[in-house]
C-alpha positions as CSV (number, residue, x, y, z in Angstrom):
1,M,0.0,0.0,0.0
2,S,1.4,3.4,-1.0
3,E,2.1,6.2,1.5
4,L,-0.6,8.3,-0.1
5,S,-3.2,5.6,0.3
6,E,-2.2,5.1,3.9
7,R,-2.6,8.8,4.6
8,E,-6.1,8.8,2.9
9,L,-7.1,5.8,5.0
10,A,-6.0,7.5,8.2
11,S,-7.8,10.7,7.3
12,Q,-11.0,8.8,6.7
13,T,-10.6,7.0,10.0
14,I,-10.1,10.2,11.9
15,E,-13.1,11.8,10.2
16,T,-15.2,8.7,11.0
17,T,-14.2,8.7,14.6
18,E,-14.8,12.4,15.0
19,L,-18.4,12.4,13.7
20,P,-20.5,14.3,16.3
21,Q,-22.9,12.2,18.2
22,A,-26.5,13.2,18.8
23,P,-26.7,15.2,22.0
24,A,-28.7,13.6,24.8
25,E,-31.2,16.5,24.8
26,V,-32.0,15.8,21.1
27,V,-32.6,12.1,21.9
28,R,-34.8,12.9,24.8
29,L,-36.8,15.4,22.8
30,S,-37.4,12.9,20.0
31,Q,-38.5,10.3,22.5
32,R,-40.9,12.8,24.1
33,L,-42.2,13.7,20.6
34,A,-42.8,10.0,19.8
35,T,-44.6,9.5,23.1
36,A,-46.8,12.6,22.5
37,V,-47.8,11.2,19.1
38,R,-48.8,7.9,20.6
39,V,-50.8,9.7,23.3
40,V,-52.6,11.8,20.7
41,A,-53.3,8.7,18.7
42,W,-54.8,6.9,21.7
43,H,-56.6,10.0,22.7
44,K,-58.4,10.1,19.3
45,V,-59.2,6.4,19.6
46,G,-60.7,7.0,23.0
47,L,-62.8,9.9,21.6
48,F,-64.0,7.6,18.8
49,V,-65.0,4.9,21.2
50,A,-66.8,7.4,23.4
51,S,-68.6,9.0,20.5
52,L,-69.8,5.6,19.3
53,F,-70.9,4.6,22.8
54,L,-72.9,7.8,23.2
55,F,-74.4,7.5,19.7
56,I,-75.8,4.0,20.5
57,L,-77.0,5.2,23.9
58,A,-78.7,8.2,22.3
59,I,-80.6,6.0,19.8
60,T,-81.7,3.8,22.6
61,L,-83.0,6.7,24.7
62,M,-84.7,8.4,21.7
63,K,-86.4,5.1,20.7
64,D,-87.8,4.7,24.2
65,G,-88.9,8.3,24.5
66,A,-90.4,8.7,21.0
67,R,-93.7,7.0,22.0
68,G,-94.2,9.4,24.8
69,L,-94.0,12.3,22.3
70,A,-96.6,10.9,20.0
71,P,-99.5,13.2,21.3
72,L,-97.2,16.3,21.1
73,V,-96.1,15.5,17.5
74,Q,-99.5,14.3,16.1
75,N,-101.9,16.6,18.0
76,T,-100.2,19.7,19.3
77,L,-97.8,20.1,16.4
78,S,-100.2,18.5,13.9
79,V,-97.6,16.5,12.1
80,N,-100.0,14.2,10.3
81,N,-99.0,14.3,6.6
82,P,-95.8,14.4,4.5
83,A,-95.9,18.3,4.2
84,D,-96.2,18.6,8.0
85,S,-93.3,16.3,8.6
86,L,-91.2,18.0,5.9
87,G,-91.6,21.4,7.7
88,F,-91.1,19.7,11.1
89,G,-87.8,18.2,10.1
90,W,-86.7,21.5,8.4
91,L,-87.5,23.6,11.5
92,F,-86.1,21.0,13.9
93,A,-82.8,21.1,12.1
94,Y,-82.8,24.9,12.3
95,L,-83.2,24.7,16.1
96,V,-80.4,22.2,16.7
97,M,-78.1,23.6,13.9
98,S,-77.6,20.1,12.5
99,G,-79.4,17.6,10.3
100,S,-78.1,14.3,11.5
101,P,-79.8,14.3,15.0
102,V,-83.1,15.2,13.3
103,A,-82.8,12.4,10.8
104,A,-82.1,10.0,13.6
105,A,-85.2,11.4,15.4
106,A,-87.3,10.8,12.3
107,L,-86.4,7.1,12.4
108,T,-87.2,6.8,16.1
109,F,-90.6,8.4,15.4
110,F,-91.2,6.0,12.6
111,D,-90.1,3.1,14.8
112,A,-92.6,4.3,17.5
113,G,-95.4,4.5,14.9
114,V,-95.6,8.3,15.2
115,L,-94.8,8.7,11.5
116,D,-95.4,6.5,8.5
117,R,-92.8,5.7,5.9
118,L,-93.5,8.7,3.7
119,G,-93.6,11.0,6.8
120,A,-90.3,9.7,8.0
121,F,-88.8,10.2,4.5
122,T,-90.0,13.8,4.2
123,M,-88.8,14.6,7.8
124,I,-85.4,13.3,6.9
125,T,-85.5,15.5,3.7
126,G,-86.4,18.5,5.8
127,S,-83.5,17.8,8.2
128,R,-81.1,18.1,5.3
129,L,-82.7,21.3,4.1
130,G,-82.3,22.9,7.5
131,A,-78.8,21.6,8.1
132,S,-77.3,23.9,5.5
133,L,-78.2,26.9,7.6
134,I,-75.1,26.4,9.7
135,V,-72.9,27.2,6.6
136,L,-74.8,30.5,6.1
137,F,-74.5,31.2,9.8
138,I,-70.7,30.9,9.6
139,G,-70.8,33.2,6.6
140,F,-72.5,35.8,8.7
141,I,-69.8,35.5,11.3
142,Y,-67.2,36.3,8.6
143,V,-69.3,39.3,7.6
144,L,-69.3,40.6,11.2
145,R,-65.5,40.2,11.2
146,G,-65.3,42.7,8.3
147,R,-65.1,40.3,5.3
148,D,-66.8,40.9,2.0
149,R,-70.5,40.0,2.2
150,A,-70.7,38.4,-1.3
151,T,-67.7,36.2,-0.6
152,S,-68.6,35.2,2.9
153,L,-72.3,34.6,2.3
154,G,-71.9,33.2,-1.1
155,M,-70.8,29.8,0.0
156,G,-73.6,29.4,2.4
157,L,-76.2,30.6,-0.1
158,L,-74.8,28.3,-2.7
159,S,-75.0,25.3,-0.3
160,L,-78.6,26.1,0.5
161,S,-79.5,26.6,-3.1
162,V,-77.9,23.4,-4.4
163,T,-79.2,21.4,-1.4
164,G,-82.7,22.8,-1.8
165,S,-82.9,22.2,-5.6
166,T,-81.5,18.6,-5.5
167,Y,-83.5,17.5,-2.5
168,I,-86.8,18.9,-3.7
169,L,-86.3,17.0,-7.0
170,G,-85.2,14.0,-5.1
171,L,-88.3,14.2,-2.9
172,F,-90.6,13.3,-5.8
173,I,-88.3,10.5,-7.0
174,G,-88.0,9.1,-3.4
175,A,-91.7,9.3,-2.7
176,A,-92.4,7.5,-6.0
177,L,-90.0,4.7,-5.0
178,L,-91.6,4.4,-1.5
179,V,-95.1,4.3,-2.8
180,S,-94.4,1.8,-5.5
181,G,-92.5,-0.4,-3.2
182,T,-89.6,-0.9,-5.6
183,L,-87.0,-1.1,-2.9
184,D,-89.0,-2.7,-0.2
185,Q,-86.8,-5.8,-0.3
186,A,-83.7,-3.7,0.2
187,Q,-83.5,-4.1,4.0
188,L,-80.7,-4.8,6.5
189,Q,-81.2,-6.1,9.9
190,S,-78.8,-5.6,12.8
191,G,-78.6,-9.3,13.6
192,A,-79.3,-11.2,16.8
193,L,-75.8,-10.8,18.1
194,L,-75.6,-7.0,17.7
195,T,-79.1,-6.6,19.1
196,S,-78.4,-8.8,22.2
197,V,-75.1,-7.0,22.9
198,T,-76.6,-3.5,22.6
199,D,-79.6,-4.5,24.7
200,L,-77.4,-6.0,27.4
201,I,-75.3,-2.8,27.6
202,F,-77.7,0.0,27.0
203,D,-81.1,-1.2,28.2
204,P,-80.0,-1.0,31.9
205,I,-78.7,2.6,31.3
206,A,-82.0,3.6,29.7
207,A,-83.9,2.0,32.5
208,W,-81.8,4.0,35.0
209,F,-82.7,7.2,33.2
210,H,-86.4,6.1,33.1
211,S,-86.4,5.5,36.9
212,F,-86.3,9.2,37.7
213,L,-87.4,10.9,34.3
214,P,-90.7,10.8,32.5
215,G,-90.8,8.6,29.4
216,W,-91.1,11.4,26.9
217,S,-88.1,13.2,28.3
218,L,-85.8,10.3,27.3
219,F,-86.1,11.5,23.7
220,L,-84.8,15.0,24.7
221,V,-82.0,13.5,26.7
222,G,-81.1,11.2,23.8
223,L,-81.2,14.2,21.4
224,G,-78.7,16.1,23.6
225,I,-76.4,13.0,23.9
226,I,-76.4,12.4,20.1
227,V,-75.3,16.0,19.5
228,I,-72.5,15.5,22.0
229,S,-71.5,12.3,20.2
230,F,-71.2,14.0,16.9
231,N,-69.1,16.8,18.4
232,L,-66.8,14.2,19.9
233,F,-66.5,12.3,16.6
234,D,-65.5,15.6,14.9
235,K,-62.7,16.0,17.4
236,C,-61.3,12.5,16.8
237,L,-60.9,13.2,13.1
238,P,-57.2,13.7,12.0
239,Q,-56.0,17.2,11.4
240,M,-54.7,17.5,7.8
241,A,-52.4,20.3,6.6
242,L,-52.1,21.1,3.0
243,K,-48.6,22.1,1.7
244,E,-48.3,24.6,-1.0
245,S,-47.4,22.0,-3.6
246,Q,-50.5,19.9,-2.6
247,V,-52.7,23.0,-3.0
248,G,-51.3,23.5,-6.5
249,R,-52.1,19.9,-7.4
250,L,-55.6,20.2,-5.9
251,S,-56.3,23.4,-7.8
252,R,-56.1,21.5,-11.0
253,L,-58.6,19.0,-9.9
254,V,-61.3,21.4,-8.7
255,Y,-62.2,22.1,-12.3
256,R,-63.4,18.6,-12.8
257,P,-67.0,18.2,-11.6
258,F,-66.9,14.5,-11.0
259,V,-63.7,14.8,-9.0
260,M,-65.2,17.4,-6.7
261,F,-68.4,15.3,-6.5
262,T,-66.3,12.3,-5.3
263,L,-64.3,14.5,-2.9
264,G,-67.4,15.9,-1.2
265,A,-68.8,12.4,-0.8
266,L,-65.5,11.1,0.7
267,I,-65.0,13.9,3.2
268,T,-68.6,13.7,4.4
269,L,-68.3,9.9,4.6
270,I,-65.4,10.3,7.0
271,S,-66.9,13.1,9.1
272,M,-70.5,11.7,8.9
273,S,-71.7,15.3,9.0
274,V,-72.6,17.5,6.1
275,S,-72.4,20.5,8.3
276,V,-68.7,19.8,9.0
277,S,-67.8,19.0,5.4
278,L,-69.6,22.1,4.0
279,S,-68.5,24.5,6.7
280,I,-64.8,24.1,5.7
281,L,-65.8,25.6,2.3
282,V,-66.3,29.1,3.9
283,P,-62.7,29.7,5.0
284,L,-61.3,28.0,1.9
285,S,-63.4,30.3,-0.3
286,N,-62.3,33.4,1.7
287,R,-58.6,32.4,1.2
288,G,-59.1,31.9,-2.5
289,F,-58.4,28.1,-2.5
290,V,-61.7,27.3,-4.2
291,R,-64.2,29.3,-6.2
292,R,-68.0,29.0,-5.8
293,E,-68.6,27.4,-9.1
294,N,-66.1,24.6,-8.3
295,V,-67.9,23.5,-5.2
296,I,-71.3,22.8,-6.6
297,P,-70.4,19.1,-7.3
298,Y,-68.7,18.9,-3.9
299,I,-72.0,19.9,-2.2
300,M,-73.9,17.3,-4.3
301,G,-71.5,14.5,-3.2
302,A,-71.7,15.6,0.4
303,N,-75.5,15.5,0.4
304,I,-75.4,11.8,-0.4
305,T,-72.9,10.3,2.0
306,T,-74.2,12.4,4.9
307,F,-76.8,9.6,5.4
308,V,-74.2,7.1,6.6
309,D,-74.8,7.8,10.3
310,T,-78.6,7.7,9.6
311,L,-78.1,4.2,8.1
312,L,-76.3,3.2,11.3
313,A,-79.2,4.5,13.3
314,A,-81.6,2.4,11.3
315,V,-79.5,-0.7,11.9
316,L,-79.4,0.0,15.6
317,L,-83.2,0.3,15.7
318,N,-83.4,-3.2,14.3
319,N,-86.2,-1.9,12.0
320,P,-85.6,-3.1,8.4
321,P,-88.1,-0.7,6.8
322,A,-86.3,2.2,8.4
323,F,-83.1,1.1,6.6
324,T,-85.1,1.1,3.3
325,I,-86.3,4.7,3.9
326,V,-82.7,6.0,4.3
327,L,-81.6,4.0,1.3
328,V,-84.3,5.5,-0.8
329,E,-83.2,8.9,0.3
330,M,-79.6,8.3,-0.8
331,I,-80.6,6.7,-4.1
332,S,-83.0,9.5,-5.0
333,I,-80.4,12.2,-4.4
334,T,-77.8,10.3,-6.3
335,I,-80.0,10.0,-9.3
336,V,-80.8,13.7,-9.3
337,S,-77.1,14.7,-8.8
338,L,-75.7,12.4,-11.5
339,L,-78.4,13.4,-14.0
340,I,-77.5,17.1,-13.5
341,L,-73.7,16.4,-13.7
342,A,-74.1,14.3,-16.9
343,T,-76.6,16.5,-18.8
344,V,-77.3,20.1,-17.8
345,Y,-74.5,20.9,-15.4
346,R,-73.2,24.1,-17.0
347,N,-76.7,25.5,-17.2
348,Y,-77.4,24.4,-13.7
349,E,-74.1,26.0,-12.5
350,R,-75.0,29.4,-14.1
351,L,-78.5,29.3,-12.6
352,M,-77.2,28.7,-9.1
353,L,-74.5,31.4,-9.4
354,H,-76.9,33.9,-10.8
355,F,-79.3,33.3,-8.0
356,V,-76.6,33.7,-5.4
357,A,-75.4,36.9,-7.0
358,W,-79.0,38.2,-7.0
359,V,-79.4,37.5,-3.2
360,T,-76.2,39.2,-2.3
361,A,-76.7,42.2,-4.6
362,S,-78.7,44.2,-2.0
363,N,-79.9,44.1,1.6
364,R,-83.5,43.9,0.3
365,N,-82.8,40.7,-1.7
366,L,-81.0,39.1,1.2
367,A,-83.7,40.0,3.7
368,L,-86.3,38.5,1.3
369,F,-84.4,35.3,0.9
370,M,-83.9,34.9,4.7
371,L,-87.5,35.6,5.4
372,T,-88.5,32.9,2.8
373,I,-86.2,30.1,4.1
374,L,-87.1,30.9,7.8
375,S,-90.9,31.0,7.2
376,M,-91.1,28.1,4.7
377,P,-91.0,25.3,7.3
378,V,-93.5,27.1,9.5
379,I,-95.9,27.5,6.6
380,L,-95.5,23.8,5.7
381,M,-96.3,22.7,9.3
382,F,-99.2,25.0,10.1
383,F,-100.9,25.8,6.8
């Protein structure tokens, strides 16, 4: 071996032995970070388990309490036909600022015999019409914070307009499917094992509540618990951050209607709440990530998969016709949405955008619109 080679080897040996070792503080910091990540992961798992437990408990309580509310719903509120139940579900969703608890309530009323199949179907439709108000409410908050009115309210108005137009069309298709009995065989039962397990765990809890509360109040207790369960489930969802490069890639996809349709369906499927999936559109629009015309298919997709939690409620009730009602709702909205996307989407898009522009053009138009959507469920219920 030459002298030069020996010197090079010695130099490499010295450099290798002199490589700095990771300080003990860095090692401890990385270990703490890994522990924190595991704690957060288990925390989210715990929130999910708690939200699922509360959801099942809420359905059990609402089922037991629904029969006690029959005189109130049928006599005092006069919910005796499909138009009444449509307005009832619509107004109910306004009051609780969410559609999913109202849809679950419609199924418990059906299970208790308070509503028939068509009445439950229209009440669920009304719950979806009222659920979009939360997006408009968030827009109003942005306006109060000094943001542009047209931009802040535009997303909520668009959500209400798209939801209203598709659900009203789907209402006729779904009613026809229910009356004809086409999907009567499409039923899903919870199974003896699931029913026995839920009865074993939750019936004693419901009996404990019933020992010191009147029967009808169990429905209200369950309604409060189911709202809490949805809030807990929202908190257990992973927080996703978009990098600038990812935003650039996504910006090319938002111009494809069927891509946005699928994205809206998937996000709502994960969150199980159309209020959550649509509410994120307001800040995204204000920051310029999406434009209003790009989110119309997104809203359509979200309005379909939002029924996943209602399907679960139908299974927990162990009432196969209740499952059919929810399935008919999903199929009817899917038919309407796909027909619009495949045939008259551009005309539909222009119609929706022109309507939103008209509403935000003046305070008079906005006041007229608000008066209409707030009074419509009351008119349906009492006139």
